C-alpha positions in Angstrom: 91.9 75.5 86.6 93.0 77.7 89.4 89.7 79.7 89.4 87.7 76.5 89.5 89.7 75.1 92.4 89.4 78.4 94.3 85.6 78.3 93.9 85.4 74.6 94.9 87.4 75.3 98.1 85.8 78.6 99.1 82.5 78.8 97.4 83.4 82.2 95.9 85.4 83.3 92.8 88.9 84.6 93.5 88.5 87.9 91.7 85.7 89.7 93.4 84.4 93.2 93.0 81.2 95.2 93.3 80.9 95.9 89.6 81.9 94.1 86.4 84.5 96.7 85.8 86.0 96.2 89.3 86.0 92.4 88.8 87.7 92.7 85.4 90.3 95.0 86.9 91.0 92.5 89.7 91.4 89.7 87.1 93.8 91.8 85.1 95.8 92.6 88.2 95.6 89.0 89.5 94.3 90.4 92.7 92.9 87.7 95.1 93.5 86.7 98.7 93.1 83.9 101.1 92.0 86.2 103.9 88.4 85.1 104.5 87.5 82.7 107.3 86.9 79.7 105.1 90.6 79.7 104.1 91.7 79.1 107.8 90.6 75.5 107.3 92.3 75.0 104.0 95.8 73.5 104.0 98.9 75.4 103.1 99.6 72.9 100.3 96.1 73.5 98.7 96.7 77.3 98.9 100.1 76.9 97.3 98.7 74.9 94.4 95.9 77.4 93.9 98.5 80.3 93.9 100.6 78.5 91.3 97.5 77.9 89.2 96.4 81.5 89.4 99.9 82.9 88.5 99.2 85.8 86.1 102.3 85.3 84.0 101.8 82.3 81.8 105.5 81.4 81.7 105.6 81.2 85.5 102.3 79.4 85.9 102.4 75.7 86.9 101.7 73.3 84.0 99.0 70.6 84.1 101.7 68.0 84.6 103.3 69.9 87.4 99.9 70.4 89.1 99.3 66.6 88.8 102.6 66.0 90.7 102.0 68.8 93.3 102.2 67.5 96.9 98.6 68.5 97.6 97.3 66.3 94.8 99.4 63.4 96.0 98.4 63.5 99.7 
């Protein structure tokens, strides 16, 4: 869900790379950023929700119910 939301907001996938190997390495590391110009227009609440959805550790990742009740969803 976090990957889909990231793409919907920015038009690009969160885990980039020049090769498939590099992309897979970035996925495994959970390496993404909000440092491109498009993110300057995205609210802090939206970025927070995406970050929680992209949490690499499943036990720390936000649940669907928690995402539903996130402040950005309820704006």
